[in-house]
N, C-alpha and C positions, 0 to 999 in steps of 0.2 A: 432671340438676338442677344449677343453678349454685351453686358454692361461694361463700358470703358473703365479701366482702373484709374482712379483720380490722381494717385501719387504713389506709384509702386516703389520708388527708391528714395523717398524723402523722409528722413528720421525726425519726427516731431517729438519723440520722447526717447531718452536714452538712460538706461540704468547702469551705473558703475558701482563699485563696491560700497561706497558711502553716499553717493550722490544720485539724485534724480535730476537729470538735465533735460529741459524741455523748452519748447516754444512758449514764449510769454503769452498770457491771456490778459485782457483788461482787468480781470479780477485780481491780478498780481500787482496792481498799481501801488497799493498801500505797502506791500512787502518791499517793493523797490524804493519807495519813499523812506521806509524805515532803515533799509540797508544803507542808503546814502546818508541818512541822519546819524548813523553810527560813526561816521567820519570818512572824509574823502581826501584829507590832507596827504595821506600816503600815496594817493593816485594822481594828484594834481600835476606833479612834475612830469608824468609819463603818459597820461591818457587825456586826450582832448575833451572827452565828454564831461570830465570832472570839472572843467571850467564853467559849466552851465549849472552847477549845483549851488544852492539847493533849488529844487523844483517842487511845485505844488502837486497835489494828488491829481488835479485835472490835467496838468502838463504831462504827468506820467501816463495817464490814460491815453492821451494823444500820441505820446512817444511809442507806447506799446502797440497801439493800432497801426502805426507806421511800420514797426518791426514785423507785425503779423502780415501786413499786406505784402511786404517783400518776401517773407517766408513762403506764403502761399503761392507766389509767382516764381519761386525758386531763384530769386535774385540775390538773396543774402539771408543767412541763417543766424539770427541773434537769439540766444537761449539763456535762460536762467538756471542756476544750479542750486538745488534745494537739498537740505540735509535729510536723508532718508530716515534717520532716527528721530527727527523733529519735523514732521510734515508741515510744509508752509514756511519754514525758516530758510530765507534766501541767504546763502553763504558766498555767492559770487556769480559771475556771469562769464559766458564764453560764446563762441560762435565760429562759423566757417564763412569766410569772406572771399568772393570771387573777384579779386582785383590784381592778380599777378599773371594772368594769361590763361589760355585755353587748357583744360584738363588739369588745372592746378588751383589751389586755394590756400589762403592764409588763415591761421588759427589766431584768435584773439582771446584774452582772458583777463579777469580782474577778481580780486578777493576782498570780501567785506572786512572792514576794520574789526579787529578782535578775533578774526579767524585765520590770521596769517600763521605761517610755520606749522601748518597741519598737513601739508601735502595736497591741499585742495587744488591749487593751480596745476600741479602735476597730474592729478587724477582727471581734471577737466581736459587738459591738453591731450592726454593719452586717449580719452574717450573720443574726442574730436578727430584724432589721428585715425582711430579705428573706423569711425563713420566715413571719413574721407576716402580711405583706401578700400574698406570692406563693403560699405554700403553704396557710396557714390562712384566707386571705381576710378578715382582720380589717379593721375600718373605721378603727382608731386604734391606734398604738403610743405608749408613754410611757416616759420615763426619769425616775426620781425620785432625787435625791441631796441630801445635806446641803449647805447653803450654804457650809460650810467645806471641802467636798471639791472643790477647784478642778480637779483632774485629771479627775474624773468629769464635771463640768460641761463641760469642754472637749471630751470625747468626744461628748456630745450635740450641742453646737454645731457641731463639725466635720462631723457626719453630716447636718446640716440640720434638727435638731429645734428647735422654737421654744419659748422660755421663756414659759410660760403663767401663771406666778405663783409665789408663795411660800406654803407652809403653815407657819404659826408653831407652834412647840412641838409638833411632830408626833412620834408614836411609831413607830419602825420595826417593833416587835413589842410585844405586851403587856408593859409594864414595862421595856422595853429602849430605851436610847439616845433620849431625847427631845431634839429639836433642830429648828431651822428647816430646811425642805427646799425646794429648787427642784423645780418640776414642768415638765418638758419634754415636748412632744407633737408628733406628726406624724400628719396625716390621710392616708387612702388616696390621695386625689387629689393630694397633695403629694409622694408618695413617688417617682414616676417621675423627677422633676426634681432629686431630692436626691442628695448625694454617696453616701449609703448604697446607692442603687440601682446605682451604678457598680461595686460590689465583686462580682466573679464568685463565684457560689455554686452548688453542686450539693447537692440534698437527696434523701435516700433513706428509704423507709419501713422498717417492722420486718422485711420480707422482703428488703430490699436492693434494691428496685425504685426507680428514679429517679422522683421526684415533683415536682421543681422545679429 
């Protein structure tokens, strides 16, 4: 009898040139506490989760367990980005979020204080673009950011995402951070010619098998 494949096309671990991007584990709680302790003021104007900082180690464990539960059910992919040259050092976070319709997903990302202007956000977003198109087979990927977040908008533009419009007075989450937002998008048939496709990426499933 053939054993069912538990997760043939879910990327639990992704290797980019400088980053190991992977599903969080409870053992990463202290690394996440430390990353937030390095400073979140640069994120507070743009990212709703920064409003909840600081959080304790126990709160981070609970948060990561929630991330993992949704990851395992293929509902939402929240991942940490670790420096391959300094194993265990969390330099940012990213993810693929299924909130913009069937066959499409939005990429999110943040960068640890002190790690800005190193191209980390660009590398994370490129890696998630490749996972979305090459591993998940999605038809469209998107990046949404506040119009005041020039750095995030540059990431989208640098990778070949097209500005599709502006959503006025949009909420990032219920009751949180109302602001005008840019909507950047990329279609599957545009991806191969984009700068995002040129970033070398390896993806592995929950069993460590290469899938992309």
